[in-house]
N, C-alpha and C positions, 0 to 999 in steps of 0.2 A: 272312675277308678279302673285301673288296669287289672287283668286276671292275676297278675303276680302279687298284688297288694292284698295281703290276707286281712280280713276283718278281725280285730282283737276283740274277743268276748269280754264284756264288762258286767255281765249279770252275775251277781254274787252267788245265786243258787247254782248256776251253771259251772262256775269256777270250783265251787266246793264239791260238786258232784264229781269232778275230776281230781279233787285235791284230798283233803282229810278233814274229818270232823270227829271230834272226841268229847264226850260228856264225862264228867268226873275227872277231868284232866288235872294233874297237879305237878308243878315244876319247882325245882329248887329256887330258881330266880328268873328274872325276865329273859336273861341271856340263855339259860337252859331251855326255856319255853320256846324261844326262836329256833334253837338248834334242833330240838326234837320235832318241832312242827314242820319246819321248812327243808331240812336236809333231805328227808326221804323223797319229797316231792322233787327237789332240784336234781337228785340222782336219777329219778325216774324220767326226768326231762333230758337226760343225757349228759348232765354236768359230770365232770370228773370230781373225785373227792376234793382236789385242791380248788377247783373252780367253785364248788359248793362252799367250802370254807370262805372264799373271797366274797361270795354273795352274802353269807351270813354275817361276815364282818361288815359289809355295807349296811345291812339292816341295823346292826348294833351301833355303828357310827352315826347312823341317821338318828337313831334314838338318843344318842349321846348329845346331839345337837339341839334337842329339845323333845320332850316327851310327847307322844302322840296319844295320850290316854285322856278320856273325859269320863267323869262319873265312875262307873264300875267296869268301863270297857278300855282295853288298850288295843291300839292298832300299829303294832311294830311293822315297818315296810321300807322298802327302798326300791329304786329302779336299778336293774341289773343288766349289764351288757351280756349279750349272747342268749338272752332268753326270748323264746318266740311267742310266748303268750303270758297273760297274767296267771300266776299260780297262788294258791293260798290254803290256809288251814284254819279251821275255827275250833277253839277249845273253850269249854265252859265248865265252871264248878261253883255251885251256889255257896260253897264254904270258902271260896277263895282259890285262885289258881296258883299264887306263889307261896312257897314256904317262907322265903325271906324276899323282901323287895316291897314295892309300893303295896300298902294294905288295901283291901277293898276292891281289887280287881277280880271280877268274876267271869268276865268274857274276854278272850284274846282272839283277835283276828290277824294272823300274821300273813302278810303277802308280799310277792315281788312282781314288778312289772317290767317289761322289756325297756331298756334305757331309751330306745327309739320312740316309744309310744307315749309321748307326753300327754296328748290329748286324752287317750283312753285311761292313762293313770289318773289324771285329775277327775274324769268323769267317774271312774270307779271309786276313788276317795270320796267324792261328794255323795255318791249313792249309798256307800257303806256308812258314812257319817249320819246321813238322813235316817237310815234303817235303824242304827244302833243308838241313836239319840232319843228314840221313842222308848219310854218306859215299858210300854206293853210288849214291844218286841223282846227286850231284855228279859222281862218276866216269862214270856213264852219259851225263850231259850233256856232259862234256868230251870223251868218246869219240865223240860222235855226229857223223857225216860231213856231215849236212845238216839242214835245218829239220824235215822231216817226222819224222826219227828222233828230233829233240829233243822234239817234241810227243808222240810215241809213248812215250818214256821217262818222261815225266811221267804220261801216262795209265796206264801200267803200275803206277805207284806210289800213284795216288789210291786212296782207299777210299770 
């Protein structure tokens, strides 16, 4: 690997430590959730408001092509041109995240990967699915009283 090729971080806890974590999160709809979770991160990454709109549209279009949820977990995501690293936000609410939309979704992990990072994107998706398909992980997340506890619950289950 040359010095220029940056290693793309794929550990969920590390990505969330630089992203956003929210307990008790409530959104009007899946679209509203994606916007509120990812927009601030994209802007912080140097995206213009218009570029952030484009990236968020990409996530919404990806969701339109087939839901990425299983059980009580939703994973709205897309690969986005111009992004240097994987960015993400985790939102949980034991009473349900969406006011209207798919019922029973209590954990949302919204993320975006660099368009060029195909391998890392797939590694990340596989890792996240493995973690969040475990009932114990979801229980830990739903029971976490605050954001640091959420990240700690994930860190404990990563291998």
